[in-house]
C-alpha positions as CSV (number, residue, x, y, z in Angstrom):
1,M,0.0,0.0,0.0
2,A,1.3,3.5,-0.9
3,K,2.6,5.5,2.1
4,K,0.9,8.7,3.2
5,L,3.0,11.7,2.4
6,V,2.8,15.3,3.6
7,R,0.2,17.5,1.9
8,F,1.1,19.5,-1.1
9,D,-0.2,22.8,0.3
10,W,2.0,22.4,3.4
11,A,5.0,21.4,1.2
12,I,4.5,24.7,-0.7
13,K,4.8,26.6,2.5
14,K,7.8,24.8,3.9
15,L,9.7,22.5,1.5
16,L,9.2,23.3,-2.2
17,R,10.8,26.8,-1.9
18,H,14.2,25.1,-1.5
19,K,16.3,24.7,-4.6
20,A,17.0,21.1,-3.8
21,N,13.2,20.4,-4.2
22,F,12.7,22.4,-7.4
23,T,12.4,19.1,-9.4
24,I,9.1,18.4,-7.6
25,L,7.4,21.6,-8.8
26,E,9.1,21.3,-12.2
27,G,7.6,17.8,-12.6
28,F,4.1,19.0,-11.7
29,L,4.3,22.0,-14.0
30,T,5.7,20.0,-16.9
31,E,2.9,17.4,-16.7
32,L,0.2,20.1,-16.4
33,L,1.4,22.6,-19.0
34,K,2.6,20.0,-21.5
35,F,6.0,21.5,-22.0
36,E,9.3,21.2,-20.2
37,V,9.6,23.6,-17.3
38,T,12.8,24.5,-15.6
39,I,12.6,26.7,-12.5
40,E,15.1,29.6,-12.4
41,D,13.8,31.1,-9.1
42,I,11.1,31.2,-6.5
43,L,9.9,34.8,-6.3
44,E,8.1,36.8,-3.7
45,S,5.0,39.0,-4.5
46,E,2.4,40.9,-2.6
47,S,0.1,37.9,-2.9
48,N,2.4,35.1,-1.8
49,K,4.3,36.5,1.2
50,Q,4.2,33.8,3.9
51,E,2.5,34.4,7.2
52,S,4.1,33.5,10.5
53,D,1.2,31.2,11.5
54,D,-0.1,28.0,10.0
55,K,-3.4,29.2,8.3
56,Y,-4.1,26.7,5.6
57,N,-7.1,28.2,3.7
58,R,-4.8,29.5,0.9
59,V,-1.2,29.0,0.1
60,D,0.7,29.8,-3.0
61,I,4.1,29.9,-4.6
62,L,5.4,32.0,-7.5
63,V,7.8,30.5,-9.9
64,K,10.0,32.1,-12.6
65,S,11.0,29.7,-15.3
66,S,14.2,29.7,-17.3
67,E,12.3,31.1,-20.2
68,G,11.1,34.1,-18.1
69,E,7.4,33.0,-17.6
70,L,5.7,33.6,-14.3
71,M,3.8,30.7,-12.9
72,L,1.6,31.2,-9.8
73,V,0.5,28.0,-8.2
74,E,-2.3,28.5,-5.6
75,V,-4.0,26.0,-3.4
76,Q,-7.4,27.0,-1.9
77,N,-9.0,24.6,0.6
78,E,-12.2,26.3,1.5
79,S,-15.0,27.8,-0.6
80,Q,-14.6,31.3,-1.8
81,V,-17.5,32.8,-3.8
82,D,-15.4,35.4,-5.6
83,Y,-12.5,33.1,-6.4
84,F,-12.7,33.6,-10.2
85,Q,-12.3,37.3,-9.6
86,R,-9.3,36.6,-7.4
87,M,-7.7,34.6,-10.2
88,I,-7.9,37.7,-12.5
89,Y,-6.6,40.0,-9.8
90,G,-3.6,37.7,-9.1
91,A,-2.5,37.5,-12.7
92,A,-2.9,41.2,-13.2
93,K,-1.0,41.9,-10.0
94,L,1.9,39.8,-11.2
95,I,2.1,41.7,-14.5
96,T,2.3,45.0,-12.8
97,E,4.7,43.9,-10.1
98,Y,7.2,42.4,-12.5
99,I,7.5,45.2,-15.1
100,K,9.7,48.1,-14.0
101,E,8.6,51.7,-14.3
102,G,9.6,53.1,-17.7
103,E,10.1,49.6,-19.3
104,P,8.4,49.0,-22.6
105,Y,5.3,46.8,-22.6
106,S,7.3,44.2,-24.6
107,E,9.0,43.3,-21.3
108,I,5.7,41.9,-19.9
109,K,6.1,38.2,-19.2
110,K,3.7,35.3,-19.9
111,V,1.7,34.5,-16.8
112,Y,0.3,31.1,-15.9
113,S,-2.3,31.1,-13.1
114,I,-2.6,27.5,-11.7
115,N,-5.3,27.0,-9.2
116,I,-5.7,23.8,-7.1
117,V,-9.1,24.0,-5.4
118,Y,-10.7,21.6,-2.9
119,F,-14.2,23.0,-3.1
120,G,-17.0,23.2,-5.7
121,L,-15.8,26.2,-7.8
122,G,-18.4,27.0,-10.4
123,Q,-20.4,24.4,-12.1
124,G,-18.7,21.6,-14.0
125,K,-18.0,17.8,-13.7
126,D,-14.4,17.8,-15.0
127,Y,-11.4,18.0,-12.7
128,V,-9.0,20.0,-14.9
129,Y,-10.1,23.2,-16.7
130,V,-8.1,25.5,-18.9
131,Y,-9.0,29.1,-19.9
132,D,-7.1,30.2,-22.9
133,G,-8.9,33.1,-24.4
134,K,-9.0,34.2,-28.1
135,F,-10.1,37.4,-29.8
136,V,-13.0,36.4,-32.1
137,G,-14.5,38.8,-34.6
138,I,-18.2,39.5,-33.8
139,H,-19.1,39.9,-37.5
140,H,-16.9,37.5,-39.4
141,G,-16.0,35.0,-36.7
142,D,-12.3,35.2,-37.5
143,I,-9.5,35.0,-34.9
144,L,-7.3,38.0,-34.4
145,E,-3.8,36.9,-34.9
146,P,-0.3,38.5,-34.4
147,T,1.4,40.0,-37.4
148,K,4.6,38.3,-38.8
149,T,6.7,41.0,-37.1
150,Q,4.9,40.4,-33.7
151,K,5.4,36.6,-34.0
152,E,9.1,37.0,-34.7
153,T,9.7,39.7,-32.1
154,F,7.9,38.0,-29.2
155,R,8.3,34.4,-30.3
156,V,4.6,33.6,-30.3
157,S,2.4,31.9,-32.8
158,E,-1.0,33.1,-31.6
159,T,-2.3,36.2,-29.7
160,K,-3.3,34.0,-26.8
161,D,0.4,33.1,-26.3
162,I,0.8,36.6,-24.9
163,F,-2.1,36.8,-22.5
164,P,-2.4,35.1,-19.1
165,K,-3.5,31.4,-19.1
166,Y,-5.6,30.0,-16.3
167,Y,-5.8,26.4,-15.0
168,V,-8.2,25.1,-12.4
169,L,-7.8,21.7,-10.9
170,K,-11.0,20.7,-9.0
171,V,-9.3,18.0,-7.1
172,N,-12.4,16.6,-5.3
173,N,-14.0,15.8,-8.7
174,F,-11.3,13.3,-9.5
175,D,-12.5,9.7,-9.4
176,D,-9.1,8.3,-8.2
177,V,-8.5,6.4,-11.5
178,A,-5.2,7.6,-13.0
179,K,-5.4,7.3,-16.8
180,D,-2.3,9.4,-17.6
181,T,0.6,11.1,-15.9
182,L,-1.3,14.3,-15.1
183,D,-4.0,12.1,-13.4
184,E,-1.2,10.6,-11.3
185,W,-0.4,14.1,-10.0
186,V,-4.0,14.8,-9.3
187,Y,-4.2,11.5,-7.4
188,F,-1.4,12.7,-5.2
189,L,-3.0,16.2,-4.7
190,K,-6.2,14.5,-3.6
191,N,-4.8,11.6,-1.5
192,S,-1.3,12.6,-0.5
193,E,-0.1,9.2,-1.8
194,V,2.0,8.1,-4.8
195,K,1.5,4.6,-6.1
196,D,4.5,2.5,-7.0
197,S,3.3,2.2,-10.6
198,F,3.2,6.0,-11.1
199,E,5.6,7.4,-13.6
200,A,4.8,11.1,-13.8
201,K,7.7,13.5,-13.8
202,G,8.5,14.7,-10.3
203,L,6.5,12.0,-8.4
204,Q,9.5,9.9,-7.6
205,E,11.0,12.9,-5.9
206,V,7.7,13.4,-4.1
207,K,7.9,9.9,-2.7
208,E,11.4,10.5,-1.4
209,K,11.3,14.1,-0.2
210,L,7.8,14.5,1.1
211,K,7.8,11.5,3.5
212,E,7.0,12.6,7.0
213,E,9.8,10.5,8.5
214,T,12.4,12.5,6.4
215,L,11.3,15.8,8.0
216,T,13.5,17.5,10.6
217,E,12.1,17.7,14.1
218,E,11.2,21.3,13.6
219,E,9.4,20.5,10.3
220,R,7.6,17.6,11.8
221,L,6.3,19.8,14.6
222,A,5.2,22.5,12.2
223,Y,3.4,19.9,10.1
224,K,1.5,18.6,13.1
225,R,0.5,22.1,14.0
226,F,-0.6,22.6,10.4
227,Q,-2.8,19.4,10.5
228,E,-4.3,20.4,13.9
229,S,-5.0,23.9,12.5
230,R,-6.9,22.3,9.6
231,R,-9.0,20.2,11.9
232,I,-9.8,23.1,14.2
233,E,-10.7,25.4,11.3
234,R,-12.9,22.8,9.7
235,S,-14.7,22.3,13.0
236,E,-15.2,26.0,13.5
237,I,-16.6,26.4,10.0
238,E,-19.0,23.5,10.3
239,T,-20.1,24.8,13.7
240,A,-20.6,28.3,12.3
241,L,-22.6,26.9,9.4
242,K,-24.8,24.8,11.7
243,E,-25.5,27.8,14.0
244,G,-26.2,30.0,11.1
245,M,-28.7,27.6,9.7
246,E,-30.4,27.2,13.1
247,K,-30.8,31.0,13.4
248,G,-32.5,31.3,10.0
249,M,-29.8,32.9,8.0
250,E,-30.8,32.9,4.3
251,R,-27.8,34.0,2.4
252,G,-26.5,30.5,1.9
253,M,-23.6,28.3,2.9
254,E,-20.8,30.0,1.0
255,I,-21.6,33.5,2.2
256,T,-21.9,32.4,5.8
257,I,-18.6,30.5,5.8
258,Q,-16.8,33.3,4.0
259,V,-18.0,36.1,6.4
260,Y,-17.1,34.0,9.4
261,R,-13.6,33.1,8.1
262,M,-12.7,36.6,7.1
263,Y,-13.9,37.9,10.6
264,K,-11.7,35.2,12.3
265,E,-8.7,36.3,10.2
266,G,-9.1,39.9,11.5
267,Q,-10.4,41.6,8.4
268,A,-12.4,44.8,8.9
269,V,-16.2,44.7,8.6
270,S,-16.1,47.2,5.7
271,E,-13.7,44.9,3.8
272,I,-15.9,41.8,4.5
273,S,-19.0,43.8,3.3
274,E,-17.3,44.7,0.1
275,A,-15.9,41.2,-0.5
276,V,-19.2,39.3,-0.1
277,D,-21.5,42.1,-1.5
278,L,-23.6,42.4,1.7
279,P,-24.5,45.6,3.6
280,I,-22.4,46.2,6.7
281,S,-25.5,45.7,8.9
282,E,-25.9,42.2,7.5
283,V,-22.3,41.4,8.0
284,E,-22.4,42.7,11.6
285,K,-25.5,40.6,12.2
286,I,-23.7,37.4,11.1
287,I,-20.7,38.2,13.3
288,H,-22.9,39.0,16.3
289,N,-24.7,35.6,15.9
290,F,-21.3,33.8,16.2
291,S,-19.9,36.0,19.0
C-alpha cells in the first residue's frame, strides 16, 4: 500500500521553496502545462508572502521559469464565492509587479495562473479546466492573430500566447482512477499518496522528499501544527454553518462561511462587506450571531 505523504499545500509553505526540491514543482508544471519547465527562481510577490502562522485556507508559490514565464501555483482549501475574480486579480498583479517603471510593454512576461481547489468552484464535472482566451470577430467570426513581425519579435504563434493562461484543478471531482501522468499528479494532490506504478515527472522525488519521516524535528512539529489547525478550522466552519442555519440565515452556505472566516482572520467589517457584497449591517448581524 502506498505510504501517506505530507500534503502538497504544506509542502508549498515549507519545502518546495528550497532549490533542492525544485524538481518536484518542475515535474508538476511540466505534466500540467505539457512543455518542459525548468525553474530559475522562486519569487516573492504581494500575494504570496508567507505568514508566520499555520493558516491553511490559501497557500501559493510564485515561480519564474528559465524562459522568463511567471507561474503562480495557488491552493485553496475552503469555498470562496469570488475566487474567479481573485484569479484575475492575481494574474494582473503579477504583470504590474514584475515590469519596472519606464520599461516597454514588450517586457511583460507570460503569466500562468494555476489554481488547485478543494471545493466546488463554479459548475462543472471535470477536474481539470483551462481558460485560454482568443479574440473572435463578432461579424466575421475570424480569430485576431499577431502579425509576422509580432510573431518574430515576441516568439509567439497566436495572440493567446501573450495573455495570461488560467488552469483550475477541481481535485475533489477526480475519481481516483489515473489514466495518464497528469492524473497521477491529481491523485497525489487529492490523496497525498504516490502509487509504486506512477511514472509522472517529479513524483519519484515526491515519494522520497515528502515523507514525514524525512522531515527535521522542527518541520515535523510544524506539520503537526498545520494538521491540527486544519482540523480546528474545519470544525469552526462546520459549527458556524450549523449555528447560522439554526438561526434562520438565508444568504447561503458559502456567504456564511466566508464572512465567518474573514472575521476570524481579523479583516475589517467594511472589507468583508465589500468582498461578499452584503450591507455592513448584514455582516455585523452574522458576526454577532457567532460571538
